[in-house]
N, C-alpha and C positions, 0 to 999 in steps of 0.2 A: 233823300229828301229831309229837308230840316223845317219844320212845322215853326214858325214864329208866332207866337201870341200876338204881334203887331200885324198880323195879315189878318186875323178873325173881325167880323164886323163889330163895331164898337160897342153895340149892345150887349154882345157874349163877352168881348173883352174886359168891359166895365164891371160884370157880374162875377166874371172869374176871379178878377184882380179883389172884388169885395169878398167874395167867398174865401179866398186864400188868405185874405188880411185878417177875417174874421175867426179861422181856423187854422191857426199857426202849422199843425202838422199836416195841413193840407196844402203844398205847393203847388204850382201850376201845373209841373210836369205830374206830379201825382194824380191830379185832377184829370188832365188829358190822357194819361196812360189808362185812368180807370174808365173813363168815357169812350174812349175809342177801342178799348179790349172787349169792352160789352157789346159797343155797336156791332163789331165782327163778329162776336159770338151769337148774337140775337139774328146776325143775317147770314148764317149758315157756314160760318169758316168753324172747323171743328180739328182745331189745334192745340196741342197740350201745352204749347208754350204760349200762346195767347191767354189761355185759361189761366197758367202761370202769371203772366203781367197782371190780369185782372186781380187775382187771388192776393198778389205781392201789393197791389195800389189799395185794395181794402183793407187789406188786414197786415200791415206791416210788422207789427210786434209778434205776429205768427213766425214770420221770415228773420227775424234778428237773429245773431249771433245764439245759439243754442234752442232756437225753435225749429219748426218743421222745415223740411229742404223740399 
């Protein structure tokens, strides 16, 4: 399944684009990965891989080459 930003409600899409434009380090993919992984974690998913996705989205500098793995 591929989630297309165009399939989001206009209100969310507009704010998502504005947020990403104001914060160049936050791509739409990064925003969606952090939001979806946090949603899953808060709703009972107990998977290390999902936690890793969340942490990488929130703190990418910690996972760049030479950072934590």
